[in-house]
Steps between C-alpha positions, in 0.01 A plus 500: 500500500273226645129482418383665823729797442396518138130501596573776757674711236204455260248608764710808585513599132121474477450702821746764400298582178151508659308830500273601785214352302671162511535497121841420367592727218788362305626621167679294247880497570728702278858435425732609787791410720482290815622695810691220672535700820126538531456126432763407758359734759152356453633148553710598800207669672271208406741264675519721802121519527485122464681467829183628680306206369730265687543717808124537544417127479262335560230780479692770314387776738728806520536763772466864395880538492544181299221604262670834446821341405336228289293752301806719439649218298168460307490868415862488382415198280201676358702814422761286327247315298305811399821668385597186298152479343519868416829446320304292252196737496275221644384753766548870539717564801366784717766756580510572866588854600745511788575806713848408619549823682215410746588123508861568589449781744603273789773307314868573486683373191878435483667446163852478366517772221379848431371375167274260693383782713394685188315188374299470828430876495376474141237239590374708791700446819585811699874559481493581873416139556801367303863463626790414268749277662769504235744354748458169695357532846797307647854600412616137467251454218707747283765226467240276335393772260861597413763254634775718369407817680798641698470521875573873479175549317293328771525791740312730271242232422451442867391864539259468201346188656464688827309780307268238343416353848443854630271571210297182557471571869383853438235382264386239746473755771322762289264273308450214740451255205294186543726315261848536349546343156820445299439528130784425260634255249644151524858603523754494777410852616128421519557168674739640760274799572203263530682279746639782722174707499309192615752447780525856611161650430265199465447598136337285236646479147386496141780440246435468127708445189424840350352777722424714193208259434341529842138624500274677756295180526810308600578757763143468624539119530835538677343727759199271557701185514 
C-alpha cells in the first residue's frame, strides 16, 4: 500500500471509532484472530473510493449521485473496520437489529436448494418471497452439471424447468418485485443459475462459499447495494 492509501486507511480507522462527542474511545486490544475477509473488503472498498479522487479532479466536487456512491464505499469500509476492531475488543460493536421481513417485502429471491430456502427463512425472509430453482433455468446447462445424464432423462427435466419458470413468472406477477436476487453458493449450480437469471429476469446475484454463515446484515447490505 502506498503512503497516500496508508494515510487514508489511518484516517478512516480514526473516524470509524469517533463517538458523537468527537472523543475516540479505544480499549486496549485483546488477543484475537484477524478476519482476512474483513481486511480485504476494507482495502477493496478503499481502492474503489479512491477512484473518485481522480475522477473529481481538479476540485474534487461530487454530484449527488456520485456522492451517494462514494459514501457507500466509506460506510462499507467503516463497517469492516469496526467489525475488525471489535474482534480484538478495541471497540464494542453495536448490534444492528434488522427486520428482514419488511426490508425484503419487495424482493424476490431465487436459490438452488430447499436447505438454502430454510436458511433464508430462519434469518427472517418470508418464504413466499423465495423460489427454489433446483434445476437449471436452461436445459442445455444440465449437461454441464451432469455430463453423463442420458438424453431420455432430459424430457422430464425439461418439464421441471418449465415449472420453475412458471413459478417465477407467477411470483413476479403477484408480487411485482422491485428486485430479483439469486442467493447461492460458489458451485456450478449457483453460477449457472446466476448467469441465466441475469439473462432472463435481469436478476442480481450474491454467491458465497458457505450460505449457512450468511447473516441478516449481509442480506441488508445485498438489498441496499
